C-alpha positions in Angstrom: 0.0 0.0 0.0 1.3 3.5 -0.9 2.6 5.4 2.1 0.6 8.5 3.2 2.5 11.7 2.8 2.0 14.5 5.3 3.5 17.9 5.1 3.5 19.7 8.5 3.8 23.5 8.4 5.0 25.2 11.6 6.6 28.5 12.4 7.0 28.9 16.1 8.2 27.1 19.2 4.7 26.3 20.5 3.8 24.8 17.1 6.9 22.6 17.2 5.9 21.3 20.6 2.4 20.5 19.4 3.8 18.9 16.2 6.2 16.9 18.2 3.4 14.9 19.8 1.9 14.1 16.4 5.3 13.1 15.1 5.8 10.8 18.0 2.4 9.2 17.3 3.4 8.8 13.6 6.6 7.0 14.6 4.8 4.8 17.0 2.2 3.9 14.4 4.9 3.0 11.8 6.7 0.9 14.3 3.6 -1.1 15.1 3.6 -2.2 11.4 0.2 -0.8 10.5 -1.0 -1.5 7.0 -0.3 2.0 5.8 3.0 3.7 6.7 3.2 7.5 7.1 5.9 9.8 5.7 6.0 13.2 7.4 8.0 16.1 6.3 8.2 19.2 8.6 8.4 22.6 6.9 9.6 25.5 9.2 8.5 28.8 7.8 11.0 30.7 10.1 8.2 33.0 11.2 9.6 33.3 14.7 13.3 33.3 15.4 13.8 31.7 18.8 17.3 31.4 20.3 15.9 28.6 22.5 15.2 26.5 19.4 18.7 25.3 19.2 19.9 21.7 18.5 19.5 21.1 22.2 15.8 22.0 22.0 15.2 19.4 19.3 17.3 16.8 21.2 15.7 17.4 24.6 12.1 17.4 23.2 12.7 14.5 20.8 11.4 16.7 18.0 12.3 15.8 14.4 14.4 18.3 12.6 12.6 20.3 9.9 13.1 19.1 6.3 13.6 22.7 5.4 13.6 26.2 7.0 12.1 28.8 4.6 13.6 31.7 6.6 10.7 34.0 5.9 11.8 36.3 8.7 9.8 39.2 10.2 7.7 42.0 8.7 4.1 43.1 8.4 1.4 40.5 8.4 0.8 40.8 4.7 4.5 40.8 3.9 5.2 37.7 6.0 2.1 35.8 4.8 2.9 36.6 1.1 6.5 35.3 1.4 5.3 32.2 3.1 2.6 31.5 0.5 5.1 31.7 -2.3 7.7 29.4 -0.6 5.2 26.9 0.8 3.5 26.6 -2.6 6.8 25.5 -4.1 7.4 22.9 -1.3 3.9 21.5 -1.9 4.5 21.2 -5.6 7.8 19.5 -5.1 6.8 17.1 -2.2 3.3 16.3 -3.4 1.8 15.5 0.0 -1.6 13.9 0.6 -2.3 16.2 3.5 -0.9 19.6 4.7 -1.2 19.7 8.5 -1.3 23.2 10.1 -1.4 24.2 13.8 -3.1 27.0 15.7 -3.5 30.5 14.5 -0.3 32.1 13.3 0.5 33.6 9.9 2.3 30.3 9.1 -1.0 28.5 9.8 -2.9 30.6 7.3 -0.2 30.6 4.7 0.1 26.8 4.8 -3.7 26.4 4.6 -4.1 28.8 1.7 -1.2 27.4 -0.3 -2.6 23.9 0.0 -6.2 24.8 -0.7 -5.2 26.7 -3.9 -3.3 23.6 -5.1 -6.3 21.3 -4.2 -4.3 19.5 -1.5 -6.3 18.6 1.6 -5.8 20.7 4.7 -6.0 19.4 8.3 -6.2 22.0 11.0 -5.1 21.2 14.6 -6.8 23.4 17.2 -9.8 24.1 14.9 -12.9 25.9 16.1 -11.3 28.3 18.6 -12.9 31.7 18.7 -12.3 34.8 20.8 -14.9 36.7 18.8 -12.5 39.6 18.6 -11.7 40.2 14.9 -9.3 42.9 15.9 -6.8 40.1 16.7 -4.9 38.8 13.7 -5.0 35.4 15.2 -8.8 35.4 15.0 -8.7 36.1 11.3 -6.2 33.3 10.8 -8.3 30.8 12.7 -11.5 31.6 10.8 -10.0 31.5 7.3 -8.0 28.3 8.0 -11.1 26.5 9.4 -13.1 27.4 6.3 -10.6 25.9 3.8 -9.8 22.7 5.9 -11.1 19.2 5.1 -10.2 17.8 8.5 -10.8 20.0 11.6 -9.3 18.6 14.9 -11.1 20.3 17.8 -9.6 20.3 21.3 -13.0 20.9 23.1 -16.7 20.5 22.6 -17.0 24.3 22.6 -14.8 24.4 19.5 -17.2 22.1 17.7 -20.1 24.3 18.7 -18.3 27.3 17.4 -17.8 25.7 14.0 -21.4 24.6 13.8 -22.4 28.3 14.2 -20.5 29.0 11.0 -22.0 26.1 9.2 -19.0 23.8 9.4 -19.8 20.2 10.4 -18.2 18.0 7.8 -14.8 16.7 8.7 -15.1 18.0 12.3 -13.7 15.7 15.1 -13.3 16.1 18.8 -9.8 14.8 19.5 -8.7 16.7 22.6 -5.6 18.9 22.9 -2.1 17.8 21.9 -0.7 20.3 24.4 -2.3 18.2 27.1 -0.5 15.2 25.6 2.7 17.3 25.7 2.2 18.3 29.3 2.0 14.6 30.4 5.2 13.8 28.5 7.3 16.8 29.4 6.3 17.5 33.0 8.5 14.7 34.3 11.4 15.6 31.9 11.3 19.2 33.1 11.4 18.1 36.7 14.6 16.2 36.1 16.4 18.6 33.7 15.3 22.1 34.6 17.2 24.0 37.3 15.4 27.3 36.9 13.9 27.4 40.4 17.4 27.0 41.9 18.9 29.6 39.5 16.2 32.2 40.4 16.1 31.2 44.1 12.4 30.5 44.0 10.3 28.4 46.3 7.3 26.5 44.9 4.0 28.4 45.5 5.9 31.5 46.7 5.9 33.6 43.5 3.7 34.8 40.7 4.5 34.1 37.0 3.7 36.7 34.4 3.9 36.8 30.6 2.8 39.7 28.4 3.4 39.7 24.6 0.2 40.4 22.7 0.2 43.6 20.5 -3.1 44.8 22.0 -1.2 45.1 25.4 2.4 45.9 24.4 1.5 48.5 21.7 -1.0 50.4 23.9 1.0 52.5 26.5 -2.1 52.9 28.7 -2.8 49.1 28.9 0.9 48.3 29.4 1.4 50.8 32.1 -1.8 49.6 33.9 -0.5 46.0 33.8 2.9 47.0 35.2 1.2 49.1 37.9 -0.7 46.0 39.0 2.4 43.9 39.1 4.3 46.5 41.1 1.5 46.7 43.7 1.6 43.0 44.4 3.1 42.2 47.8 4.9 39.1 46.5 7.6 38.3 43.9 6.6 38.4 40.3 8.8 36.5 37.8 8.5 38.0 34.3 10.1 36.2 31.4 10.1 39.2 29.0 9.3 39.0 25.3 11.7 41.1 23.1 8.8 43.2 21.9 7.6 43.8 25.4 11.1 44.7 26.6 11.5 47.4 23.9 8.1 48.9 24.8 8.9 48.9 28.5 12.3 50.5 27.9 10.8 53.2 25.6 8.2 54.0 28.3 10.7 53.7 31.2 8.4 51.3 33.0 11.0 48.9 34.4 12.6 51.2 36.9 11.8 51.2 40.7 9.7 48.0 40.6 11.5 46.0 43.2 9.3 43.0 43.4 9.5 42.2 39.7 12.1 39.7 38.5 12.7 40.5 34.8 14.3 37.5 33.0 15.1 36.6 29.4 12.8 34.2 27.6 13.4 30.7 28.9 13.4 27.2 27.4 10.2 25.2 27.2 11.3 22.9 30.0 12.2 25.8 32.3 8.8 27.4 31.5 7.0 24.2 32.5 8.8 24.3 35.8 8.0 28.0 36.4 4.3 27.4 35.5 3.7 24.3 37.6 5.3 25.8 40.7 3.8 29.3 40.6 1.0 30.3 43.0 -0.8 32.2 40.2 -0.1 32.8 36.6 -0.8 36.2 35.0 -0.8 36.2 31.2 -2.2 37.3 27.9 -1.1 34.1 26.2 -3.7 31.6 25.0 -1.2 28.8 25.4 -0.1 29.7 28.9 -3.8 29.9 30.0 -4.2 26.3 29.0 -0.9 25.2 30.5 -1.9 26.8 33.8 -5.0 24.6 33.8 -3.0 21.5 32.9 -0.8 22.1 36.0 -3.7 23.0 38.3 -2.5 26.5 38.8 -5.0 29.4 38.8 -4.7 31.9 36.0 -5.5 35.6 35.7 -5.8 36.5 32.0 -4.8 40.0 31.0 -7.3 40.3 28.2 -10.9 41.2 27.8 -11.8 37.9 26.1 -10.3 34.4 25.6 -10.6 31.6 23.1 -10.3 29.2 26.1 -13.6 29.9 27.7 -13.8 26.4 29.2 -11.1 27.4 31.7 -13.1 30.4 32.8 -16.3 28.4 33.1 -14.4 25.8 35.2 -13.3 28.5 37.7 -9.5 28.2 37.0 -9.2 31.3 34.9 -10.3 34.9 35.5 -10.6 37.5 32.8 -9.2 40.6 34.4 -8.4 42.7 31.3 -5.8 45.4 32.0 -7.4 47.4 34.8 -4.9 47.4 37.6 -7.4 47.2 40.4 -9.1 44.2 38.8 -5.8 42.4 38.2 -4.8 42.9 41.8 -8.2 41.9 43.2 -8.4 38.8 41.0 -4.9 37.7 42.0 -5.6 38.1 45.7 -9.1 36.7 45.9 -8.9 33.6 43.7 -10.9 30.7 44.9 -9.3 27.5 43.6 -12.0 25.0 42.5 -12.3 21.7 44.3 -12.6 19.8 41.0 -10.2 19.7 38.1 -11.9 17.9 35.2 -10.5 16.7 31.9 -11.5 19.6 29.6 -8.9 18.9 27.0 -9.1 15.1 26.5 -7.3 12.2 28.0 -3.8 12.7 26.6 -4.3 10.7 23.4 -5.1 13.5 21.0 -2.0 12.9 18.8 -2.9 9.3 18.2 -6.5 10.1 17.3 -5.2 12.8 14.8 -2.8 10.3 13.2 -5.5 7.6 12.8 -8.0 10.1 11.3 -5.4 11.4 8.8 -4.9 7.8 7.6 -8.6 6.9 7.6 -9.6 10.0 5.7 -6.6 9.9 3.4 -7.4 6.5 2.0 
């Protein structure tokens, strides 16, 4: 039987981690000697340059090296997406995949999906159906357009399925769970053995807050950014803040980093170090969609520095509070969190990657 050819398009560290779980499932399936073998080729668009994505990153995470790095670099959304479209199209023509698999909501996601759809190659979208209902976010546009050209839509939650149904999408929709939950089960133990970040920063488990801020809606609005920093500085406990390069430049320009004695600004950390920081924090404060989920995986309460979220399940379950950027709300939310007694399985049972692999084979034959 002819092997099934999958071309995976990724452009950022979180996408590589998600793709790693599917790659592991593909290898396991091939090793079991299933009737149809799978050949996967990973295309790295180079959308995000990440110093932590060194050879060590790929070795530690057991992530396959990309077949090619397109080195599209940075630029405006249109400029980046256009360059990616051109280069991904050439890769699809050359490699002739049966499926193009895309992840999440980045420009790489949209470019991969559009390039494949225009060449009449089937698109599979992992993390389909997420909606913040804020079209001011580039990510929301990427999600919607990608979902509408996909033949297979892998949904992490039942809410995602309902979101697609509202838009008339029901064919090819599957509830598989979240591969990042798969990843948390695999890498939690590895992080506990290999990461020394708590010792390096002299942190005690449960005795600090962890903060991340990187979304343009917060970093590019001086009023919102200043309000967030005011809230952090008013906390009467230590706040560890791995600082995104864009956020650092904005803080420096506004002179917002001086005289905040309880904030520990650190450079971006490796994935395994981030896992350790997340699972040992008392509370996580973030505007990242991924970190909201990871907080839930680790059973750590989260205060989201946004007015809406695509992960509404975590809010409904009581583990996540939408505080926006009002300083008083952020402070009150952080101090008065009531940790729920129950912690359900909102994101599947840790077998999402295997389900995705099986469906790609089933639908590709």
